[in-house]
C-alpha positions as CSV (number, residue, x, y, z in Angstrom):
1,M,-18.0,0.7,-23.6
2,I,-14.8,-1.3,-23.0
3,S,-13.1,-0.2,-19.7
4,R,-9.5,0.5,-20.0
5,I,-7.7,0.5,-16.7
6,L,-4.2,1.7,-15.8
7,V,-2.7,0.3,-12.6
8,T,0.6,1.8,-11.5
9,G,3.0,-0.1,-9.3
10,G,1.3,-3.4,-9.9
11,L,4.3,-5.5,-9.2
12,G,4.6,-4.1,-5.7
13,F,3.2,-5.6,-2.5
14,I,-0.3,-4.0,-2.4
15,G,-0.5,-3.3,-6.2
16,S,0.0,-7.0,-7.1
17,H,-2.7,-8.1,-4.7
18,F,-5.0,-5.6,-6.3
19,L,-4.2,-7.0,-9.7
20,D,-5.1,-10.4,-8.5
21,L,-8.5,-9.0,-7.4
22,L,-9.0,-7.1,-10.6
23,L,-8.1,-9.9,-13.0
24,K,-10.3,-12.3,-11.1
25,N,-13.4,-10.0,-11.1
26,E,-13.2,-8.1,-14.4
27,E,-14.5,-9.4,-17.7
28,E,-12.0,-10.2,-20.5
29,N,-13.1,-7.2,-22.5
30,V,-11.7,-5.0,-19.8
31,V,-8.1,-4.0,-20.7
32,I,-5.8,-3.8,-17.7
33,V,-2.3,-2.3,-18.1
34,N,0.3,-2.5,-15.4
35,L,2.9,0.2,-15.4
36,D,5.8,-0.5,-13.0
37,A,9.3,0.9,-12.8
38,C,10.6,-2.5,-11.5
39,T,12.6,-1.0,-8.6
40,Y,14.0,-3.2,-5.8
41,A,10.4,-3.4,-4.3
42,A,8.9,-5.0,-7.4
43,D,8.5,-8.8,-7.9
44,I,8.9,-9.2,-11.7
45,S,8.2,-12.9,-11.5
46,L,4.5,-12.1,-10.8
47,N,4.1,-11.2,-14.4
48,K,4.1,-14.9,-15.3
49,Q,0.8,-15.4,-13.5
50,F,-0.7,-12.1,-14.6
51,E,0.1,-12.8,-18.2
52,K,-2.1,-15.9,-18.2
53,H,-4.9,-13.4,-18.6
54,S,-5.3,-12.2,-22.2
55,N,-6.5,-8.8,-21.2
56,Y,-3.4,-8.0,-19.1
57,K,-0.6,-5.9,-20.5
58,F,2.7,-5.0,-18.7
59,I,4.7,-1.9,-19.4
60,K,8.1,-1.3,-17.7
61,G,8.3,2.4,-16.9
62,S,8.0,5.1,-14.3
63,I,5.1,7.5,-13.5
64,T,7.6,10.3,-13.6
65,D,8.0,9.7,-17.4
66,R,5.5,12.2,-18.9
67,A,6.3,11.2,-22.5
68,L,5.6,7.5,-21.7
69,L,2.4,8.3,-19.9
70,K,1.2,10.4,-22.8
71,E,2.0,7.6,-25.2
72,L,0.1,5.0,-23.1
73,F,-3.0,7.2,-22.8
74,L,-3.1,7.7,-26.5
75,E,-2.6,4.0,-27.2
76,Y,-4.9,2.5,-24.5
77,K,-7.3,5.4,-23.9
78,F,-7.6,4.8,-20.2
79,D,-10.8,5.7,-18.4
80,S,-9.7,4.4,-15.0
81,V,-6.4,4.9,-13.0
82,F,-5.3,3.2,-9.8
83,N,-2.1,4.8,-8.5
84,F,-0.2,2.4,-6.3
85,A,3.3,3.5,-7.5
86,A,5.3,4.9,-4.6
87,E,8.4,4.8,-2.6
88,T,7.3,3.6,0.8
89,H,10.1,2.7,3.2
90,V,10.5,5.3,5.9
91,D,14.1,4.5,6.7
92,N,15.1,4.9,3.0
93,S,13.3,8.3,3.0
94,I,15.4,9.4,5.9
95,S,18.7,8.5,4.2
96,G,17.7,9.5,0.7
97,P,14.5,11.7,0.5
98,G,15.0,12.9,-3.0
99,V,13.6,9.8,-4.8
100,F,10.5,10.0,-2.6
101,V,9.9,13.6,-3.8
102,D,10.5,12.5,-7.4
103,T,8.3,9.5,-7.4
104,N,5.6,10.3,-4.8
105,V,5.1,14.0,-5.6
106,M,6.3,14.6,-9.1
107,G,5.2,11.2,-10.3
108,T,1.7,11.6,-9.0
109,F,1.6,15.1,-10.6
110,S,2.7,13.7,-13.9
111,L,0.1,11.0,-13.8
112,L,-2.7,13.4,-12.8
113,E,-1.7,15.9,-15.5
114,E,-1.6,13.3,-18.4
115,S,-4.9,11.9,-17.2
116,R,-6.4,15.3,-17.2
117,L,-5.1,16.3,-20.6
118,F,-6.3,13.1,-22.2
119,W,-9.7,13.0,-20.5
120,E,-10.4,16.7,-21.3
121,A,-9.4,16.3,-24.9
122,N,-11.6,13.3,-25.4
123,N,-14.6,14.4,-23.3
124,L,-14.0,11.7,-20.8
125,M,-13.7,13.8,-17.7
126,K,-17.2,13.1,-16.3
127,I,-17.0,9.3,-16.6
128,S,-13.3,8.7,-15.9
129,K,-11.9,8.0,-12.4
130,F,-8.6,8.4,-10.6
131,L,-8.0,6.5,-7.4
132,H,-4.9,7.4,-5.4
133,V,-3.6,5.0,-2.7
134,S,-2.1,6.7,0.3
135,T,-1.2,6.1,4.0
136,D,-2.3,7.0,7.5
137,E,1.2,8.3,8.1
138,V,0.1,11.6,6.5
139,Y,-1.8,12.4,9.7
140,G,1.3,12.3,11.9
141,Q,1.1,10.5,15.2
142,L,-1.5,9.9,17.9
143,G,-1.2,9.7,21.7
144,S,-2.5,6.8,23.7
145,V,-6.1,7.6,22.8
146,G,-8.1,8.7,19.7
147,M,-8.1,7.7,16.0
148,F,-7.4,9.3,12.7
149,T,-10.6,10.3,10.8
150,E,-10.9,11.9,7.3
151,Q,-11.0,15.3,9.1
152,T,-7.8,14.8,11.0
153,P,-5.3,17.6,9.9
154,Y,-2.3,16.4,8.0
155,A,0.9,16.5,10.1
156,P,3.6,14.3,8.4
157,N,6.7,13.6,10.4
158,S,9.0,11.9,7.9
159,P,10.1,12.6,4.3
160,Y,8.1,9.6,3.2
161,S,4.9,10.7,4.9
162,A,5.5,14.3,3.7
163,S,5.8,13.2,0.1
164,K,2.6,11.2,0.4
165,A,0.8,14.1,2.0
166,S,2.0,16.3,-0.9
167,S,0.7,13.8,-3.4
168,D,-2.7,13.6,-1.6
169,F,-3.0,17.4,-1.9
170,M,-2.2,17.3,-5.6
171,V,-5.0,14.7,-6.1
172,R,-7.4,16.8,-4.1
173,S,-6.6,19.9,-6.1
174,Y,-7.3,18.2,-9.5
175,H,-10.8,17.4,-8.3
176,H,-11.5,20.9,-7.1
177,T,-9.8,22.8,-9.9
178,Y,-10.5,20.6,-12.9
179,G,-13.5,18.5,-11.8
180,M,-11.6,15.2,-12.0
181,N,-13.3,12.3,-10.4
182,T,-10.7,11.5,-7.7
183,F,-10.7,9.2,-4.7
184,I,-8.0,9.0,-2.0
185,T,-7.7,6.0,0.3
186,N,-5.5,6.2,3.5
187,C,-4.7,2.8,4.9
188,S,-3.1,1.5,8.1
189,N,-0.2,-0.9,8.1
190,N,-0.6,-3.7,5.6
191,F,0.5,-7.3,6.1
192,G,0.4,-10.4,4.0
193,A,2.4,-12.4,1.4
194,R,4.8,-10.7,-1.1
195,Q,5.8,-7.8,1.1
196,N,9.3,-6.6,0.6
197,D,12.0,-8.1,2.8
198,E,12.7,-4.7,4.5
199,K,9.3,-4.5,6.2
200,L,8.7,-5.4,9.8
201,I,6.9,-8.8,9.6
202,P,9.2,-10.3,6.8
203,T,12.2,-9.1,8.8
204,I,11.1,-10.7,12.0
205,V,10.4,-14.0,10.3
206,R,13.6,-14.0,8.3
207,K,15.9,-13.0,11.2
208,A,14.2,-15.6,13.5
209,I,14.6,-18.6,11.3
210,N,18.1,-17.6,10.3
211,G,19.1,-17.5,14.0
212,E,19.9,-13.8,13.9
213,E,19.0,-11.0,16.2
214,I,15.5,-9.6,15.6
215,P,15.8,-5.8,15.7
216,I,13.0,-3.8,17.2
217,Y,13.2,0.0,17.3
218,G,13.4,1.8,20.7
219,N,11.4,0.1,23.4
220,G,9.0,-1.6,20.9
221,K,6.0,0.1,22.3
222,N,5.1,2.0,19.0
223,I,1.6,1.0,18.0
224,R,0.2,0.2,14.5
225,D,-3.2,-0.8,13.2
226,W,-2.6,-3.9,11.1
227,L,-4.7,-4.5,7.9
228,F,-4.7,-7.7,5.8
229,V,-3.6,-6.7,2.3
230,E,-6.3,-8.6,0.5
231,E,-9.0,-6.9,2.5
232,H,-7.3,-3.6,1.8
233,C,-7.6,-4.2,-2.0
234,E,-11.2,-5.2,-1.6
235,A,-11.9,-1.9,0.2
236,I,-10.1,0.1,-2.6
237,F,-12.2,-1.5,-5.3
238,E,-15.4,-0.8,-3.3
239,V,-14.3,2.9,-2.9
240,F,-13.7,3.1,-6.7
241,K,-17.2,1.6,-7.5
242,K,-19.2,3.4,-4.8
243,G,-17.3,6.3,-3.4
244,N,-18.1,10.0,-3.8
245,S,-15.9,11.9,-6.2
246,G,-13.4,14.2,-4.4
247,E,-13.5,12.4,-1.1
248,S,-11.0,10.5,1.0
249,Y,-11.7,7.2,2.8
250,N,-9.7,5.7,5.7
251,I,-9.2,2.0,5.5
252,G,-8.3,0.1,8.7
253,S,-9.3,-3.0,10.7
254,Y,-9.0,-2.0,14.4
255,N,-6.1,-4.4,15.0
256,E,-3.8,-2.3,17.1
257,R,-0.6,-4.0,18.2
258,T,2.7,-2.7,19.6
259,N,5.8,-3.6,17.6
260,I,7.1,-5.8,20.4
261,N,3.8,-7.6,20.6
262,I,3.9,-8.3,16.9
263,A,7.4,-9.7,17.2
264,K,6.4,-11.9,20.2
265,E,3.2,-13.2,18.4
266,I,5.3,-14.1,15.4
267,C,7.9,-15.9,17.6
268,N,5.1,-17.8,19.4
269,V,3.8,-19.0,16.0
270,L,7.2,-20.1,15.0
271,D,7.8,-21.8,18.3
272,E,4.9,-24.1,17.5
273,S,5.2,-24.5,13.7
274,L,9.0,-24.6,13.4
275,P,10.5,-25.3,16.9
276,K,14.2,-24.6,17.4
277,K,16.4,-27.7,18.0
278,D,17.8,-26.2,21.2
279,G,14.2,-25.9,22.6
280,L,14.6,-22.2,23.2
281,S,12.0,-19.6,22.0
282,Y,12.6,-17.4,19.0
283,S,11.7,-14.5,21.2
284,D,15.1,-14.8,22.9
285,Q,16.6,-13.4,19.6
286,I,14.7,-10.1,20.0
287,K,17.0,-7.1,20.5
288,F,16.0,-3.5,21.0
289,V,18.0,-1.1,18.7
290,I,18.4,2.7,18.5
291,D,15.1,4.2,17.6
292,R,14.3,5.5,14.1
293,K,14.5,9.3,13.7
294,G,11.1,10.9,13.9
295,H,9.5,7.6,14.8
296,D,5.7,8.1,15.3
297,F,4.3,6.6,18.5
298,R,0.9,5.4,17.4
299,Y,-1.4,5.2,14.4
300,A,-5.0,4.1,14.6
301,I,-7.7,4.3,11.8
302,D,-11.3,5.2,12.3
303,A,-12.9,3.3,9.5
304,S,-16.5,4.2,10.3
305,K,-16.9,6.4,7.2
306,I,-16.2,3.6,4.7
307,K,-18.5,1.2,6.6
308,K,-21.3,3.7,6.8
309,T,-21.2,5.1,3.3
310,I,-19.9,2.2,1.3
311,G,-20.7,-0.8,3.4
312,W,-17.1,-2.2,3.7
313,S,-15.6,-3.4,7.0
314,S,-12.8,-5.7,7.9
315,K,-14.0,-9.3,8.5
316,K,-10.8,-11.3,8.6
317,Q,-9.4,-12.8,11.8
318,F,-6.1,-11.2,12.5
319,K,-4.4,-14.1,14.2
320,K,-5.4,-16.5,11.4
321,E,-4.2,-14.3,8.6
322,L,-1.0,-13.5,10.5
323,K,-0.3,-17.3,10.8
324,N,-0.9,-17.7,7.1
325,T,1.4,-14.8,6.4
326,I,4.1,-16.2,8.6
327,D,3.9,-19.6,6.9
328,W,4.3,-17.9,3.5
329,Y,7.5,-16.2,4.6
330,V,8.9,-19.4,6.2
331,N,8.4,-21.1,2.9
332,K,10.2,-18.2,1.2
333,Y,13.1,-18.0,3.6
334,K,13.6,-21.5,4.9
335,I,16.9,-23.0,3.8
């Protein structure tokens, strides 16, 4: 049987890296369709490299468009769905939460429903799979100790995380109500090439080399667990192949850093690789700014379940991959 895969949001940061992995590992008889709305967070130029693969198809469109989804299911007869499509920037969700509800909640619902209707009508429910990519932010925040597990109660604190929590619940409900083979992955903060300019690491690099102030929220002591994006994609694929239907899997790498430490680490790398003409450190450009509303203090992922049940664990060296990431952004931003 020829597998027919739908990837949503495949021109975004994580989705594009997943397509790299998928196109590299799947046979040519596996049809891979990328549905992307091409918002500000998409990199349309990536299609040039993806289209070198004869089994790759690109469709411009939104997961909120039920008519388009129905048409695509009828044409391509998908038996696998990877849902990366989402609005993800917390600050944007604070200033304009509506689009987060539309895309993350209603879009996920539309994708689930069209998947269900097609799979039920064609007796594909038992063999088809739906993997939904989510975030650790659905769990809320931690104190100075402890980690998020798959049993941690949801307690989202921003419109973004609330919309992702809602979408997670919709996915869960389709497993328990309709018997759909669903999988949810909740990841920690990703880093790597291709991330949108608005995110923390690209912002620090861009501001540093442009001689601008490097803004850090509050006192910079908020803590995040940093996961290399390529490893995240590998973990997602392993969950899809080996995971238990209806379950959630936390994906993290035990690399906790405060935001101020991330900024200083990046500045230290730049001091060595691209020293300033005045001899000063890039860290002198760091400036603390008014904290974000509802800014969670700490996230930390307990990734023991995915290691124990699936055999995946992070193996990349954080400092090495951070250096490679910084070099990529320097090449992008350097004038």
